[in-house]
matplotlib code that plots the C-alpha trace (Angstrom):
import matplotlib.pyplot as plt

x = [30.9, 29.7, 28.2, 24.5, 21.6, 19.9, 22.4, 20.5, 21.6, 20.1, 20.5, 19.6, 18.6, 16.7, 18.7, 20.8, 23.4, 21.0, 18.5, 20.9, 22.9, 19.6, 19.0, 22.5, 22.5, 19.1, 20.9, 23.1, 20.9, 17.8, 17.6, 15.8, 15.7, 14.8, 14.0, 12.3, 10.7, 8.2, 9.6, 12.9, 13.9, 15.9, 17.4, 19.1, 15.6, 14.1, 14.6, 12.5, 9.8, 9.7, 9.3, 6.6, 8.7, 8.4, 5.8, 6.3, 5.8, 8.6, 11.2, 9.7, 8.3, 7.2, 9.3, 6.4, 6.4, 10.2, 11.0, 10.3, 9.2, 12.8, 13.5, 11.7, 10.8, 10.5, 9.2, 10.7, 13.4, 16.4, 17.3, 20.4, 22.5, 23.7, 26.9, 27.7, 24.5, 24.1, 20.7, 19.0, 16.5, 13.7, 11.5, 8.1, 8.9, 8.7, 11.3, 14.9, 16.0, 18.8, 21.6, 24.6, 25.7, 24.8, 25.0, 24.8, 23.4, 21.4, 22.7, 23.0, 20.9, 21.2, 24.2, 23.5, 27.0, 25.6, 24.7, 22.3, 18.7, 19.6, 17.8, 14.8, 14.3, 15.7, 14.1, 16.1, 15.9, 16.4, 13.0, 9.6, 8.0, 10.8, 10.2, 6.5, 7.1, 9.4, 7.1, 4.2, 6.2, 7.0, 3.3, 2.2, 4.7, 3.5, -0.1, 0.6, 1.9, -0.8, -1.5, 0.2, 3.1, 6.2, 9.0, 11.3, 8.6, 8.1, 11.8, 12.1, 9.1, 10.4, 13.9, 15.0, 18.4, 20.1, 22.9, 25.4, 26.9, 27.6, 25.7, 22.5, 22.5, 23.2, 20.5, 17.9, 18.7, 18.4, 15.1, 13.7, 14.7, 13.0, 9.7, 9.6, 10.3, 7.6, 5.1, 5.8, 5.0, 1.9, 0.6, 1.5, 3.6, 6.2, 9.8, 11.5, 12.4, 15.8, 17.6, 20.8, 23.4, 25.6, 28.8, 31.9, 34.3, 35.6, 33.6, 30.4, 30.4, 33.9, 35.8, 34.1, 36.0, 36.6, 34.8, 31.6, 31.9, 31.9, 28.7, 27.2, 28.3, 26.9, 23.6, 23.4, 24.2, 21.5, 19.0, 20.0, 21.0, 23.2, 26.2, 27.8, 31.2, 33.6, 30.6, 29.4, 26.0, 26.2, 22.5, 19.1, 15.8, 12.2, 12.3, 16.0, 19.6, 22.8, 25.9, 29.5, 31.9, 35.5, 34.7, 31.6, 28.1, 24.9, 21.3, 19.1, 15.4, 14.1, 10.8, 12.7, 16.2, 17.0, 19.9, 21.9, 25.3, 26.5, 25.6, 26.1, 25.7, 22.5, 21.8, 21.9, 25.5, 26.4, 25.1, 26.7, 29.8, 32.0, 35.2, 34.5, 36.3, 36.1, 33.1, 31.3, 31.9, 32.2, 35.8, 35.7, 38.3, 38.9, 36.4, 33.7, 33.8, 33.6, 36.9, 36.9, 33.7, 33.9, 30.3, 29.4, 29.7, 28.9, 28.1, 27.3, 27.2, 27.7, 31.1, 34.7, 36.6, 40.1, 40.5, 37.3, 37.9, 36.4, 34.1, 32.3, 31.6, 27.8, 26.9, 24.5, 27.1, 29.5, 26.6, 26.0, 29.6, 29.9, 26.8, 28.2, 31.4, 29.4, 27.1, 30.2, 31.7, 28.5, 28.6, 32.3, 31.6, 28.7, 30.8, 33.9, 35.9, 38.3, 36.8, 37.6, 38.9, 37.1, 38.3, 35.8, 35.9, 34.3, 31.8, 30.7, 28.4, 24.9, 23.4, 20.0, 20.3, 16.7, 13.6, 15.0, 18.8, 21.4, 25.1, 26.6, 30.2, 30.9, 34.1, 36.0, 33.7, 31.2, 28.1, 25.0, 21.6, 18.4, 20.3, 22.1, 18.7, 17.5, 20.7, 20.4, 16.8, 18.1, 20.9, 18.8, 16.2, 18.9, 19.7, 16.2, 15.7, 14.4, 13.8, 10.0, 10.2, 12.6, 10.2, 7.2, 8.9, 10.7, 7.3, 5.8, 8.5, 8.5, 4.7, 3.7, 6.8, 8.6, 7.3, 7.4, 4.2, 3.6, 3.4, -0.4, -2.2, -3.0, -6.4, -6.1]
y = [15.8, 19.0, 18.9, 18.8, 17.2, 16.8, 14.4, 11.6, 8.3, 5.3, 1.7, -1.3, -4.2, -4.6, -7.4, -6.9, -4.7, -2.6, -2.0, -1.2, 1.1, 2.9, 3.5, 5.1, 7.0, 8.6, 10.8, 12.2, 12.7, 11.8, 8.0, 5.8, 2.0, -0.1, -3.8, -6.5, -7.7, -5.8, -7.2, -7.6, -11.2, -12.2, -15.3, -16.9, -17.8, -19.1, -22.6, -21.7, -20.3, -23.6, -25.5, -23.2, -22.0, -18.4, -16.6, -14.8, -11.4, -12.1, -12.5, -10.9, -7.6, -5.4, -2.3, 0.0, -1.2, -0.7, 2.5, 6.0, 8.9, 9.9, 6.8, 6.5, 3.0, 1.7, -1.9, -3.0, -4.7, -2.7, -3.7, -1.4, 1.4, 4.3, 5.1, 7.9, 9.9, 8.6, 7.1, 3.8, 2.0, 0.2, -2.3, -1.0, 2.6, 5.4, 7.5, 7.0, 7.3, 9.8, 9.4, 11.2, 8.2, 4.6, 1.4, -2.0, -4.5, -6.9, -10.0, -13.4, -16.3, -20.0, -21.4, -24.7, -25.0, -26.1, -29.5, -31.2, -30.8, -29.1, -25.8, -27.4, -30.2, -28.9, -26.9, -23.7, -22.3, -18.6, -17.0, -17.4, -19.0, -21.6, -22.5, -22.8, -25.1, -27.4, -27.7, -28.5, -31.1, -32.9, -32.9, -34.1, -36.9, -38.0, -37.8, -40.3, -43.0, -45.7, -46.7, -50.0, -49.5, -51.6, -49.7, -49.9, -48.3, -45.5, -44.9, -45.0, -42.6, -40.2, -39.8, -36.2, -35.1, -31.8, -30.7, -28.7, -29.5, -25.9, -24.1, -24.0, -27.6, -28.7, -26.4, -27.6, -31.3, -31.2, -29.2, -31.5, -34.7, -33.5, -32.5, -35.7, -38.0, -36.2, -36.6, -40.3, -40.8, -38.7, -40.6, -44.0, -45.0, -47.7, -46.9, -43.5, -40.7, -40.7, -37.3, -37.1, -34.4, -34.4, -32.6, -32.3, -31.5, -34.1, -32.6, -30.7, -27.0, -26.6, -23.7, -23.6, -24.2, -27.8, -27.6, -26.4, -28.9, -31.7, -30.3, -30.3, -33.8, -35.2, -33.5, -34.8, -38.3, -38.1, -36.9, -39.8, -37.6, -39.4, -37.5, -38.4, -36.6, -36.2, -36.8, -34.7, -34.4, -35.0, -34.8, -34.1, -35.6, -34.9, -38.1, -38.3, -37.5, -39.1, -38.8, -39.7, -40.8, -42.2, -42.2, -44.5, -43.1, -44.1, -43.0, -42.1, -41.8, -38.9, -37.1, -33.8, -32.6, -29.3, -27.3, -25.1, -25.6, -22.1, -18.6, -16.7, -13.0, -11.4, -11.2, -7.4, -7.5, -9.8, -7.2, -4.1, -2.7, -2.4, -4.2, -7.8, -11.0, -14.0, -15.1, -11.8, -10.4, -6.6, -5.6, -3.1, -1.1, -1.5, 1.4, -0.6, 1.8, 0.0, 0.0, 2.7, 4.3, 7.5, 7.5, 3.8, 1.4, -2.3, -4.5, -8.1, -11.2, -9.2, -7.9, -9.2, -7.7, -9.2, -9.1, -10.8, -14.1, -17.0, -18.1, -14.7, -14.8, -14.6, -14.2, -11.7, -10.6, -9.6, -7.6, -5.8, -4.9, -3.7, -1.6, 0.2, 1.0, 2.0, 4.3, 6.2, 6.4, 7.7, 10.4, 11.2, 11.1, 13.5, 15.8, 15.6, 13.8, 10.9, 7.4, 4.9, 1.4, -1.5, -4.5, -7.3, -10.0, -13.3, -12.4, -15.9, -18.5, -19.7, -22.7, -24.3, -28.1, -29.1, -27.9, -28.3, -27.9, -25.4, -24.7, -21.4, -20.1, -17.0, -15.5, -18.6, -21.0, -23.4, -24.9, -26.8, -28.0, -26.2, -23.4, -22.7, -22.6, -20.0, -18.0, -18.1, -16.7, -13.9, -13.1, -12.9, -10.8, -8.2, -8.2, -7.7, -4.4, -1.4, -1.4, -1.4, -4.7, -6.2, -5.3, -6.8, -10.0, -10.4, -10.1, -12.6, -15.2, -14.6, -14.8, -17.2, -19.4, -20.8, -24.3, -26.0, -26.6, -30.3, -31.4, -31.9, -33.3, -30.6, -28.9, -29.3]
z = [-44.6, -43.0, -39.5, -39.8, -38.0, -41.4, -42.8, -44.6, -43.1, -44.9, -43.5, -45.7, -43.6, -40.3, -38.5, -35.4, -37.1, -39.0, -36.3, -33.5, -35.9, -36.7, -33.0, -32.6, -35.9, -35.2, -32.7, -35.5, -38.6, -40.4, -40.5, -42.9, -42.5, -45.4, -45.0, -47.1, -43.9, -41.8, -38.6, -36.7, -35.9, -32.8, -34.5, -31.5, -30.2, -33.4, -32.1, -29.0, -31.3, -33.2, -30.0, -28.7, -25.7, -26.9, -29.1, -32.3, -30.8, -28.3, -31.0, -34.1, -33.2, -36.1, -36.8, -36.2, -32.7, -32.3, -34.2, -32.9, -35.1, -35.6, -37.8, -41.2, -42.3, -45.9, -46.3, -49.6, -51.4, -52.6, -56.2, -56.6, -55.3, -57.5, -55.7, -58.1, -57.3, -53.7, -54.4, -53.6, -55.9, -54.1, -56.0, -56.9, -55.9, -58.4, -56.6, -55.4, -51.8, -51.4, -48.9, -47.5, -45.5, -46.4, -44.3, -45.9, -43.3, -45.4, -43.7, -45.5, -46.8, -46.8, -48.7, -50.4, -51.8, -55.2, -53.8, -56.2, -55.0, -51.8, -52.3, -53.9, -51.3, -48.0, -45.3, -44.5, -41.0, -40.9, -40.6, -38.7, -41.8, -41.9, -38.2, -38.8, -41.9, -40.0, -37.0, -39.3, -41.1, -37.8, -36.9, -40.4, -40.2, -36.8, -37.9, -40.7, -38.5, -38.0, -34.4, -33.6, -36.1, -35.4, -33.6, -36.6, -38.8, -36.3, -36.4, -40.2, -40.6, -38.0, -39.5, -39.9, -41.1, -40.2, -42.5, -40.6, -37.1, -36.0, -33.3, -35.4, -36.3, -32.7, -31.2, -33.8, -33.4, -29.6, -29.8, -32.4, -30.5, -27.3, -29.2, -31.1, -28.2, -26.2, -29.1, -29.5, -25.8, -25.9, -28.9, -27.3, -30.3, -30.1, -31.0, -31.2, -33.6, -35.4, -35.6, -37.6, -37.8, -41.0, -40.5, -42.7, -39.8, -37.4, -34.5, -33.8, -33.1, -34.7, -33.3, -29.9, -26.6, -25.7, -22.4, -24.0, -26.7, -24.1, -22.7, -26.2, -27.0, -23.8, -24.4, -28.0, -26.7, -24.0, -26.6, -28.8, -31.7, -34.1, -35.5, -38.8, -38.9, -41.7, -43.9, -46.8, -48.6, -52.3, -53.1, -51.6, -52.8, -51.6, -49.5, -48.4, -49.0, -50.3, -48.1, -48.6, -45.9, -46.6, -50.3, -49.9, -50.7, -49.0, -49.1, -46.1, -46.3, -44.3, -43.5, -44.0, -44.5, -42.8, -44.2, -41.8, -43.4, -44.1, -45.2, -48.5, -49.0, -50.0, -53.8, -53.5, -52.4, -55.3, -57.7, -56.2, -57.9, -54.8, -53.7, -52.5, -51.8, -54.0, -51.9, -52.5, -49.0, -48.9, -48.0, -45.2, -43.5, -39.7, -39.3, -41.1, -44.1, -47.4, -49.2, -52.0, -50.8, -48.8, -47.4, -47.4, -44.4, -44.1, -41.1, -40.3, -42.5, -45.7, -44.9, -44.5, -41.6, -41.4, -37.6, -36.5, -34.7, -36.8, -34.0, -34.1, -37.8, -38.4, -34.7, -33.2, -30.7, -33.5, -35.2, -31.8, -31.3, -34.9, -34.5, -31.5, -33.4, -36.5, -34.5, -33.2, -36.6, -38.2, -35.7, -36.5, -40.2, -40.0, -37.9, -40.1, -37.4, -37.7, -37.6, -34.9, -35.4, -33.8, -31.9, -31.5, -28.8, -27.9, -25.1, -24.4, -25.8, -25.0, -26.8, -26.4, -26.0, -25.9, -24.2, -20.6, -21.2, -22.5, -22.4, -21.4, -21.6, -19.7, -18.4, -19.4, -17.5, -19.0, -17.4, -18.6, -17.6, -16.5, -14.8, -18.1, -19.8, -17.3, -17.8, -21.5, -21.3, -19.0, -21.3, -24.3, -22.5, -22.0, -25.7, -27.1, -28.9, -26.9, -23.1, -23.7, -25.6, -23.1, -20.3, -22.0, -23.0, -19.7, -17.8, -20.2, -19.6, -15.8, -15.3, -18.1, -18.3, -21.3, -21.4, -24.9, -26.8, -27.6, -31.2, -31.1, -34.2, -36.8, -36.1, -32.3]

ax = plt.figure().add_subplot(projection="3d")
ax.plot(x, y, z, "-o")
ax.set_aspect("equal")
plt.show()
């Protein structure tokens, strides 16, 4: 298109990819960010929010705190895109949002894989509200255990199953185990909680380097988390789930089933008339331009990029790398220049493994323990949006600490 500072650049989605692209794109045109949430969410620290190690404002700042006057913000759900007329339809709005350049960055949603009862009876874990709901369920379950209960009754009552043994499942299991063991001790209950990971693969965190997996497996063992490998879930009920291993099915009663076993595309992407894979991922060129669309780009969980290493799929570090490429390509597009091709690399891993432990892989070397936990917080401080927010959060963590908040009885 012609070189103009008034190019209308519209970004749908305010996650890592959308927000950081908006920051870059604002230098090259009139940017509008549309999101169905009023806040950004730093998802890698959602586990720490659930445990009380960080506060909501640390990881979920509102967009009006992050965006300058050079970025317009619309809080609403996009229902459709008119690619022929370059217009966006937002639910409840009596006008259409025009664009010269469009970025689809809506992210994903929980994939329940059509397992019977999974969507109705499982806890997802992708948003602040999900973390609040899970924490409250743990407290409510503890509150209903009578004093003097037998150890086996405590164990049966405090059984929680996590479906999915990737990074999310591992981080959640270790965090829940630490919180619940601490709560059992504080309440002088006999017995201990039972945390289960249900994973279809033959190992946890599949795809990660062997040395970091050894750290993860050791941490799960020390946290007394039980892993059920090569096991699939065939049904979820309000009070438990049915699993299958080696062709044999069995039922497990649970206080809650938490589902972190995959991501599917946003419903908006499923509706759009653009080229997609059989899994409804948007097919993008190496420049992140949507195949068959001159002025539309896609980024993050919603798109299929052939050369991305599998270990990077769905990660914040991939979204950040893509946002940098896309910012450059929006500038090139606006100025009528050739677009660049991206190459995305594994920059390291950082996993939370409880309230006092973590695992970090950096420059080919892995280490765990409390030092890794501190390194993880330092790393994520540097990746928070805007230097002002990084400064406020970093100061809060430095002066006030990041200690977990115990699972106190409701009302305390």
